[in-house]
GUTI-707663 format. One line per 4 residues: number of its first residue (from 1); their letters; for each residue x, y, z of C-alpha. Coordinates in steps of 0.2 Angstrom, whole numbers, plus 2048, in hexadecimal, padded with zeros to 3 digits. Each point is the difference from the previous one (the first is absolute). Layout:
residues N
NUM> a> X,Y,Z; ...
//
This chain:
residues 709
1> mdei> 8D8,DE7,0B3; 7F2,80D,801; 7FC,7F9,811; 811,801,806
5> lqql> 803,812,7F9; 7EF,805,80A; 809,7FD,810; 80E,80C,7FD
9> tpsq> 800,814,804; 7FE,80B,7F0; 813,804,801; 804,7EE,802
13> rkav> 7F5,7FB,7F1; 809,80F,7F6; 811,7F8,802; 7FA,7F0,7FE
17> chke> 7F8,803,7EF; 80D,80A,7F9; 808,7F6,7F2; 80D,807,7F5
21> gpll> 80C,80E,803; 80A,806,810; 7F5,800,810; 806,807,811
25> viag> 7F6,7FB,80F; 805,808,810; 7F9,7F5,80E; 801,806,812
29> pgsg> 801,7F4,80D; 7F2,7F3,803; 7F7,806,7EF; 800,7EE,7F8
33> ktrv> 80F,802,7F3; 803,7EC,800; 7ED,7FE,7FC; 802,80E,7F2
37> ithr> 80F,7F7,7F9; 7FA,7EF,800; 7EF,805,7F9; 809,80A,7F4
41> iaal> 809,7EF,7FB; 7F0,7F8,7FE; 7F7,80E,7F5; 80E,800,7F4
45> ieag> 7FE,7ED,7FE; 7ED,802,7FF; 803,80C,7F2; 80A,7F5,7F6
49> vrpy> 812,802,806; 809,7F0,802; 806,7FD,812; 811,7FB,7F9
53> nica> 801,813,7FA; 7FE,808,811; 80D,802,80D; 7FD,807,812
57> itft> 80F,804,80B; 801,804,812; 80D,802,80D; 7FF,7F1,80C
61> nkaa> 7FD,7ED,7FD; 7F2,800,80D; 7F7,80F,7F6; 803,7F7,7F0
65> eemr> 7F9,7F0,808; 7F1,809,806; 7FD,808,7EE; 802,7EF,7F9
69> qraf> 7F3,7F7,80C; 7F3,810,7FD; 802,7FF,7EE; 7FD,7ED,800
73> tlga> 7EF,802,80A; 7FC,80B,7F1; 804,7F3,7F3; 80F,80B,7FA
77> sgga> 810,7FA,805; 804,7F1,7F4; 80E,806,7F4; 802,811,807
81> hist> 810,805,807; 7FF,806,812; 810,803,80A; 80C,80C,808
85> fhsl> 80C,80B,7F6; 80F,7F5,804; 7F7,7F0,7FC; 7FC,807,7EE
89> cvri> 811,806,7FE; 807,7EE,804; 7F4,7F8,7F4; 806,80D,7F2
93> lrry> 813,7FE,804; 7FF,7ED,800; 7F6,800,7EF; 80B,80C,7F8
97> asqa> 811,7FC,809; 80A,7FF,7F1; 7FA,812,7FA; 803,806,811
101> eikp> 812,7F8,800; 7FD,7F5,810; 7FD,7ED,803; 7EF,7FB,802
105> nfsi> 803,7F6,811; 806,80F,809; 7FF,802,813; 7F8,80E,808
109> ydes> 80B,806,80F; 7F7,806,810; 807,80D,80B; 80D,7F5,80A
113> dqir> 807,7F9,7EF; 801,813,7F9; 80A,805,810; 80D,7F1,7FE
117> cmkq> 801,804,7ED; 803,813,805; 80C,7FC,80E; 80B,7F6,7F2
121> avkd> 7FE,80E,7F4; 808,80D,80C; 80E,7F2,805; 803,7FF,7ED
125> crld> 801,813,7FE; 80D,800,80E; 7F6,80C,80A; 7FC,800,813
129> agnf> 7EF,7F9,804; 801,80D,80F; 800,80F,7F4; 7F6,7F7,7F3
133> spar> 7F2,7F7,80A; 7FA,7F2,7F6; 7ED,804,805; 803,812,7FC
137> mlga> 806,7FC,7EF; 7F3,7F4,7FC; 7F4,80E,804; 809,80C,7F3
141> vstl> 800,7F3,7F3; 7EE,7FB,803; 7FB,814,7FD; 80B,800,7F1
145> knkl> 7F7,7F0,7F9; 7EF,807,804; 804,80F,7F5; 806,7F5,7F3
149> idae> 813,805,801; 80A,7F0,7FC; 811,7FE,806; 80A,806,7F0
153> sfrn> 7F4,80F,7FE; 804,804,812; 813,7FF,7FE; 7FF,80B,7F1
157> eaed> 7F7,80D,80B; 80C,7FE,810; 808,810,804; 806,802,812
161> fftt> 80A,7F4,80B; 7F0,7F6,807; 7F6,7FF,7F0; 810,7F8,7F8
165> rlse> 802,7F4,80E; 7EE,7FB,7FF; 800,7FE,7EE; 80F,7F4,802
169> iyla> 7F6,7F7,80D; 7F0,800,7F6; 80A,7F7,7F2; 808,7F4,80B
173> yqni> 7EF,7FC,808; 7F8,7FD,7EF; 80E,7F5,7FA; 7FE,7F5,80F
177> lger> 7ED,7FD,7FD; 804,7FC,7EE; 80D,7F3,805; 7F4,7F8,80C
181> ngld> 7F1,802,7F4; 7F6,80A,80C; 7F5,80F,7FF; 7FA,80C,80F
185> fddl> 7F0,806,801; 804,811,7F8; 808,7F7,7F1; 7EF,7F7,7FD
189> lmkt> 7F8,812,7FD; 810,808,7F7; 803,7F1,7F4; 7ED,7FF,7FC
193> afll> 800,813,7FC; 80F,800,7F6; 7FA,7F0,7F6; 7F0,808,7FC
197> edcp> 808,810,7FA; 810,7F8,7F7; 7F5,7F2,7F8; 7F2,807,7F6
201> dvcd> 7FB,7EE,7FB; 7FF,7FB,811; 7F6,810,804; 7F3,7FD,7F1
205> elne> 7FD,7ED,805; 7FC,806,812; 7F5,80E,7FB; 7F7,7F3,7F5
209> rfkf> 7FE,7F3,80E; 7FC,80D,80E; 7F3,80B,7F7; 7F9,807,810
213> llid> 80C,803,80F; 7F9,804,812; 80C,806,80D; 7F9,801,812
217> eyqd> 809,80B,80D; 807,80B,7F1; 806,80D,80E; 80E,7F3,806
221> tnha> 808,7FE,7EE; 812,805,7FE; 808,808,7F1; 804,7EE,7F9
225> qyri> 7EE,7F9,802; 7FA,810,7F8; 80A,7FE,7F1; 7FC,7EE,7FF
229> akal> 7ED,804,801; 802,80D,7F2; 809,7F3,7F5; 7F3,7F3,803
233> vsrh> 7F2,80B,7F9; 80B,80B,7F3; 7F6,7F8,7F1; 7EE,802,807
237> nnic> 800,80B,810; 7F3,7F5,809; 806,802,812; 7F5,801,80F
241> atgd> 80B,808,80F; 7F7,7FF,811; 807,807,80F; 800,80E,80D
245> pdqs> 80E,80D,801; 7FB,802,813; 806,7EF,802; 811,801,7F9
249> iyrw> 80C,7F9,80E; 80E,7F8,7F7; 80A,80F,7FB; 810,7F8,809
253> rgad> 800,7F2,7F4; 7FE,80A,7F0; 7ED,803,7FE; 7FC,810,7F8
257> irni> 7F0,809,803; 802,80A,7F1; 7FD,7F0,7F6; 7EE,802,805
261> lafe> 7FD,813,802; 807,802,7ED; 7F5,7F2,7F9; 7F5,80C,7F6
265> hdwp> 810,808,7FA; 806,7F0,7FA; 7EF,7FB,7F8; 7F7,810,7FD
269> datv> 7F1,7F8,7F9; 7FF,7F6,810; 7EE,7FD,809; 801,803,812
273> vkle> 7F4,7F8,80C; 801,804,813; 7FA,7F3,80D; 7FC,80A,810
277> enfr> 7F3,7F6,808; 808,7F5,80F; 7F9,7F1,805; 80C,7FB,80F
281> saan> 801,80D,80C; 7F4,809,80C; 7FD,813,7FD; 80A,808,80E
285> ilae> 80E,7F5,7FB; 800,806,7EE; 7FE,812,806; 811,7FE,80A
289> adal> 809,7FA,7F1; 7F8,80D,7F4; 806,80E,80D; 812,7F9,800
293> iayn> 803,7FC,7EE; 7F9,812,7FA; 811,806,807; 808,7F8,7F1
297> rnrk> 802,80B,7F1; 806,7F2,7F4; 7F0,7F8,7FC; 7F0,7FE,7F7
301> qkkl> 7F2,808,808; 7F3,7F5,806; 7F5,7FD,810; 7FC,7F0,809
305> vptk> 7ED,7FD,800; 7FB,7F4,80D; 7F2,7F3,7FE; 800,7FB,812
309> pasr> 7FB,80C,80F; 80C,805,80D; 806,7F3,80C; 806,800,812
313> dvsi> 80D,80D,805; 811,802,7F8; 80B,801,80F; 811,80A,800
317> tace> 80A,7F9,811; 80F,809,808; 80B,7F3,809; 80F,803,80B
321> deir> 80C,7F4,7F7; 7FF,7F3,7F3; 7FF,7F2,80D; 7F0,809,807
325> eaqa> 7FA,802,7EE; 801,7EE,7FC; 7F7,7FB,810; 7F3,80C,7FB
329> vaqq> 7FD,7F8,7EF; 800,7EF,808; 7F2,805,80D; 7F6,808,7F2
333> inel> 801,7F1,7F6; 7FB,7F5,80F; 7F0,80C,802; 7FC,7FE,7ED
337> akqg> 801,7ED,801; 7F4,800,810; 7F5,80B,7F5; 800,7F2,7F3
341> aslk> 80D,805,7F4; 809,7F3,7F7; 814,801,802; 802,7FE,7EE
345> diav> 7F7,80F,7FC; 80C,80A,80B; 811,808,7FA; 80E,80A,807
349> fyrv> 80B,80A,7F5; 810,809,802; 80C,809,7F6; 810,7F5,803
353> nams> 802,7ED,804; 80A,804,80F; 7F0,808,809; 7F8,7ED,800
357> rvle> 80A,7FB,80F; 7F7,808,80E; 7EF,7FD,7F8; 805,7EC,800
361> eall> 805,801,811; 7EF,809,806; 7F5,7F3,7F6; 80A,7F1,806
365> hnqi> 7FD,807,811; 7EE,802,7FE; 7FF,7EF,7F7; 7FA,807,7F0
369> syqi> 804,7F6,7F0; 808,80A,7F2; 809,7FF,7EF; 80F,80B,7FA
373> vrgi> 7FC,803,7ED; 812,7FE,7FB; 800,7EF,7F8; 80F,802,7F5
377> efyr> 80A,7FC,810; 7FA,7EE,7FE; 80A,7FE,7EF; 80E,808,809
381> rrei> 803,7F1,80D; 80F,7F6,7FF; 7F8,7EF,7FC; 7F3,808,7F2
385> rdll> 80F,809,7F8; 80A,7F0,7FF; 7F3,7F4,7F8; 7FC,80F,7F4
389> aylk> 812,803,7FB; 800,7ED,7FB; 7F0,803,7F6; 808,80F,7F8
393> ilvn> 810,7F7,7FA; 7F5,7F4,7F7; 7F7,80E,7F7; 811,80A,7FD
397> pdde> 810,7F7,803; 809,810,7FE; 7F9,808,810; 810,800,809
401> iall> 7F9,807,80F; 7F4,7F3,803; 80D,7F3,7FB; 80C,806,80D
405> riin> 7F3,800,80D; 7FB,7ED,7FF; 811,7F8,7F8; 805,7FB,812
409> ipar> 7ED,801,808; 7FF,7F4,809; 813,7FD,802; 807,7F5,7F3
413> gigk> 812,804,802; 801,80D,7F3; 80A,80E,809; 805,812,7FC
417> vtie> 811,7FC,7FA; 7F8,7F3,7F2; 7F3,80D,7FB; 80D,80E,7FE
421> kvqn> 80A,7F4,7F5; 7F1,7FC,7F6; 7FC,812,7FE; 812,805,7FB
425> yaar> 7FE,7F3,7F2; 7EF,807,7F9; 808,811,801; 80F,7FA,7F4
429> hkvs> 7F7,7F7,7F5; 7F1,80C,7FF; 7F2,7F4,805; 7F3,800,80D
433> fyea> 802,7F9,812; 7F5,7F0,7FC; 809,7FD,7EF; 810,7FF,809
437> lkkv> 7F9,7F5,80E; 7FB,7F4,7F1; 811,801,7FA; 808,7FD,810
441> enie> 80B,7F2,7FA; 80A,80D,7F7; 803,80B,80F; 813,7F9,804
445> alsk> 800,80A,810; 7F3,7F5,808; 802,7F0,808; 7F8,7EF,7FB
449> aaka> 7F5,801,810; 7FA,811,7FD; 7FC,7FC,7ED; 7F6,7F1,806
453> kilv> 7F6,80A,80C; 7FD,80D,7F3; 7FB,7F2,7F3; 7F3,7F9,80B
457> fvsm> 7F8,812,804; 7FF,803,7ED; 7F9,7F0,7FC; 7F2,802,80C
461> iekf> 7FC,812,7F9; 7FF,7F8,7EF; 7F5,7F2,806; 7F4,80D,807
465> rkdm> 800,80A,7F0; 7FA,7F2,7F5; 7F0,800,80A; 7FD,812,7FF
469> sgpv> 7F0,7FE,7F5; 7F6,7F7,80F; 7F6,808,80D; 809,80D,80A
473> aqls> 7FA,7F9,812; 806,7EE,7FB; 811,807,7FA; 802,80C,810
477> ervf> 7FD,7F1,80B; 80C,7F6,7F7; 80E,80C,800; 7FD,803,812
481> nesg> 802,7EE,804; 80F,7FA,7F4; 809,80F,802; 802,7FC,813
485> laqs> 7F7,810,806; 7F4,7F7,809; 80A,7F4,809; 80B,80F,806
489> lqaa> 7F2,809,806; 7F9,7F0,808; 811,7FD,809; 7FF,811,809
493> gpeg> 7F3,7FA,80B; 7F2,80B,808; 809,810,7F8; 7FE,7F8,7EF
497> qndl> 7EE,7FC,802; 7FA,811,7FD; 80B,802,7F0; 7F8,7F0,7F9
501> envg> 7EF,807,803; 804,80F,7F6; 807,7F5,7F1; 7F0,7F6,801
505> elin> 7F6,811,7FE; 80A,803,7F1; 7FD,7F0,7F9; 7ED,802,804
509> aatq> 802,811,7F7; 808,7F8,7F1; 7F0,7F2,800; 7F4,80F,7FF
513> ydqn> 80A,808,7F2; 800,7EE,7F6; 7EC,800,803; 7FD,812,7FA
517> aeep> 80A,804,7F3; 7FD,7FE,7EE; 811,7F9,7FB; 809,7FC,80F
521> slld> 813,801,7FE; 80F,803,80C; 806,80E,7F6; 7EE,809,802
525> yiqq> 800,7FA,814; 811,807,803; 7FC,812,7F7; 7EF,801,80A
529> islf> 80A,7FE,811; 80D,80C,7FA; 7F3,80D,7FD; 7F7,7FD,810
533> sdtd> 7FD,810,80B; 7FA,803,812; 7EE,803,7FB; 7FF,7F0,7F8
537> ayda> 802,7F7,811; 7F1,809,809; 7F4,7F1,805; 7EE,808,801
541> sses> 7F9,7F0,807; 80C,801,810; 7F6,804,810; 80D,80C,805
545> vslm> 805,811,801; 80B,806,7F1; 80F,80B,803; 808,809,7F1
549> tlha> 808,80F,7F9; 7F6,80D,7F8; 807,7FC,7F0; 7FB,7ED,802
553> akgl> 7EF,806,803; 7FC,806,7EE; 7F2,7F6,7F8; 7F9,7FA,811
557> efen> 7F2,804,80A; 7FA,7FD,813; 7F1,803,80B; 80C,808,80D
561> vfiv> 811,808,7FD; 80C,807,80C; 80D,80C,7FA; 80F,803,80D
565> giee> 80E,80B,802; 7F9,80F,7F7; 810,80B,804; 80C,80C,7F8
569> gllp> 80E,7F3,7FB; 7F5,7F2,7FD; 7F3,807,7F6; 805,80A,7F7
573> hert> 810,7F6,802; 811,807,803; 808,7F8,7F1; 7F4,807,7F4
577> nase> 807,812,802; 7ED,806,7FF; 805,80F,809; 809,807,7F1
581> dede> 7F9,7F6,7F2; 7ED,803,7FD; 7FE,7F1,7F5; 808,7F5,80E
585> leee> 7F4,808,80C; 7F0,7FD,7F5; 805,7EE,7FD; 800,7FD,813
589> rrll> 7F0,809,802; 7F9,7F4,7F2; 808,7F1,80A; 7F4,805,80F
593> fvgi> 7F2,803,7F5; 802,7EE,7F9; 800,7FA,812; 7F0,809,806
597> trak> 7F6,7FB,7F0; 803,7ED,804; 7F4,803,80F; 7EE,7FB,7FD
601> sglh> 7F8,805,811; 80D,802,80D; 80F,80B,7FF; 80D,803,810
605> isys> 80E,80B,7FE; 80D,802,80D; 811,809,805; 80C,800,80E
609> ryrt> 807,80E,808; 811,7F7,804; 808,7F1,7F6; 80E,7F7,802
613> vrgq> 80D,803,7F1; 811,7F6,800; 7FE,7FD,813; 7FD,812,805
617> llrt> 7ED,806,805; 7FE,80F,7F5; 7F2,80D,800; 7F6,800,7F1
621> ipsr> 7F7,80C,7F6; 7ED,7FA,7F9; 800,800,7EE; 7FA,80F,7F6
625> flle> 7F4,7F4,7F8; 7F7,7FF,810; 7FA,813,800; 7FC,7FD,7ED
629> llsg> 7F5,7F2,805; 7F7,80B,80D; 7FB,80C,7F2; 7F4,7F3,7FB
633> ideq> 7F6,803,810; 7F8,810,7F9; 7F8,7F5,7F3; 7F7,7F4,80B
637> sedn> 7F9,7FE,812; 80E,801,80D; 7F6,7F1,808; 808,7F6,7F1
641> idyd> 811,802,807; 806,7FB,811; 811,807,808; 807,7F6,80D
645> dndd> 80E,803,80B; 808,7F0,808; 809,80A,80E; 7FF,80F,80A
649> vdce> 7FE,810,7F7; 811,808,7FE; 7FD,813,7FD; 812,805,802
653> dmpc> 7FF,813,7FD; 7F1,800,7F6; 7EF,806,808; 7F4,7F1,803
657> felg> 7EE,801,7FD; 7F2,7F6,808; 7F1,7F7,7F6; 7F2,80D,7FE
661> qlvr> 80B,80F,804; 7FA,810,7F9; 80E,809,7F5; 800,80E,7F4
665> hktf> 809,801,7F0; 803,812,7F9; 7F9,7FA,7EF; 7F4,7F2,803
669> glgr> 7F9,808,811; 7F9,7F5,80D; 800,7ED,802; 802,7F2,80B
673> vqky> 80E,7F2,800; 7FC,7F0,7F9; 811,7F7,801; 811,804,805
677> idmg> 80E,7F5,7F8; 810,801,80A; 80F,7FF,7F4; 80C,80C,80A
681> qnsv> 804,80F,7F7; 7F5,7FA,7F2; 7F0,7FE,80C; 7F0,802,7F6
685> ivvk> 7F0,806,806; 7EE,7FC,7F8; 7F3,80E,803; 7EE,801,7FA
689> fnsg> 7FC,813,7FE; 7EF,808,802; 801,803,7ED; 7FE,7ED,7FE
693> mtks> 811,7FD,7FA; 80C,7F4,808; 813,803,7FF; 810,7F8,802
697> lmvq> 80C,80C,807; 812,7FF,806; 800,806,812; 810,809,7FE
701> yanl> 7FA,80B,7F2; 7ED,802,803; 802,80C,80D; 7F0,7FB,809
705> skid> 7F9,809,80F; 7F8,7F6,80E; 7EF,808,804; 7FB,7FC,813
709> l> 7ED,802,804
//
């Protein structure tokens, strides 16, 4: 262990060797925080702590798997619990289901399932879905759950018309979930938090089990996760929180930056360690990132200390429109490839998914292979959802959404009228839809033919359920073939071939799960898929350029990074209300900071003067963040930043300056123009003054005088 510790920096070693009591590790990007966490697990075990008593939590399945692999290489993973927050909560809720007043075989409802339940809830409340949009209601309910406000509590607090209606919808939604033995993602957290706080014996047992709690990405915790963490260490205070306030970018889904900023208030005796050395990015890239994030006030002061020298130029490119911007990106990628760069080491980031279309077209036109990191879309494919619905029914027969999806897929003559009659019977007798199907002989409204078809379906499901304990891949393939799904896709001819290949890929994934899981089970497999996220789909081995949103880029790194669309309305995004809300503006700035710090050696930033919005070509305004980035020039050689204008200079009514032009400033004196960045009314000029200073100035305010010799 001593040899391993010698490979760490002093600050990393201090964090790793800390044993008991609260510890806050402020870990800047590229500072080796995963290394610190895994080495800390190893150090605790070396010091005599049983692996069984260690729990490490992070936010994505990919990050958890990486952590497990790194811990394994240190001989420290066996017995230690390493997972995401949601996976830990699922495990706790299944273990203590009776205390949480739920059934242990509950289904986890994804976004589309939640929308279906919410649509039904709005309908049950006899409200207009136009005025009470299911998506909007789901967002409101999610916010309440993240704040640990349950339906009953909210109903008691409702005061006006909207909150009263929302409380009714919330109650109806929860009743529907309960009837179907389903939990949404927010329920996993809320019910776990309530379980720990309402059942002291459960809390004591888990404190005894997890004597050391390590939480990665602590800046991304919401209120529910914060309360869970506090409860899990309430008897011993052995919490190690690792994170960076400057990388908190999930406020829109409930993350509360105050959790990490107030850590020392929550644990006054906490030890604080700052990891400031950056082992990822070149010095000039870090200077840009530092210059940008310095404009935020809600942060813990730190400076990114580079361990790598400056690399090639950071480029800021102005383009005429989004099509030319995409073309410029493709051309630059081709140039990098000619110079020997690997496509898998190149990524293009954007603020919203809709921006990927023109980029895809440009890459296709230039015959550049790419992957879109939005892998959750795979699990939304019709054929994949059909097979998964069958598997979900085997685990949880009360899952009415899954049951309704596949009761007549492939077609087996069980139509809408038949289904409604069964549903009416279930409602009258207060049983689940599946129980009603099993009692179909008692439903007088159904014909003998309809009853026979239903009994065949139920018999098939029951036969599958008897073999649930076997390998998941083998059961999946059997269900696919014997349910008739395979035959229906084969009958579709060439159109069904792609669907067959997708199902084959799902079964391959199940095979991999069977091989890697300690105790494979269909319940656990369905759970893993339910908690799958976009980032988990990123394939680092694919020889292709990666396209993704800035949010999806969190936790990744690339040699060369392109960030497009740095314009007002996109970044900061118009939906964030950043112009009026300082917290929203700071989060948007952090989002760009995260994007910049993914780059190792090449950073390319671009914006368009015009962009097509809803079919109209509109004039854009360069993002305020561009000017903030330019302030980093003063701290480095201007040779490390390259400003390209992809089009003819458009000076409009602004004075134009030529490179090398001698100018005078009333404060800084004489100087020569080094760069001129045409941004319309926001054009920027870079001047190196005789005093030695290099300044970035907005032309319209600089009041520079040209000196003609």
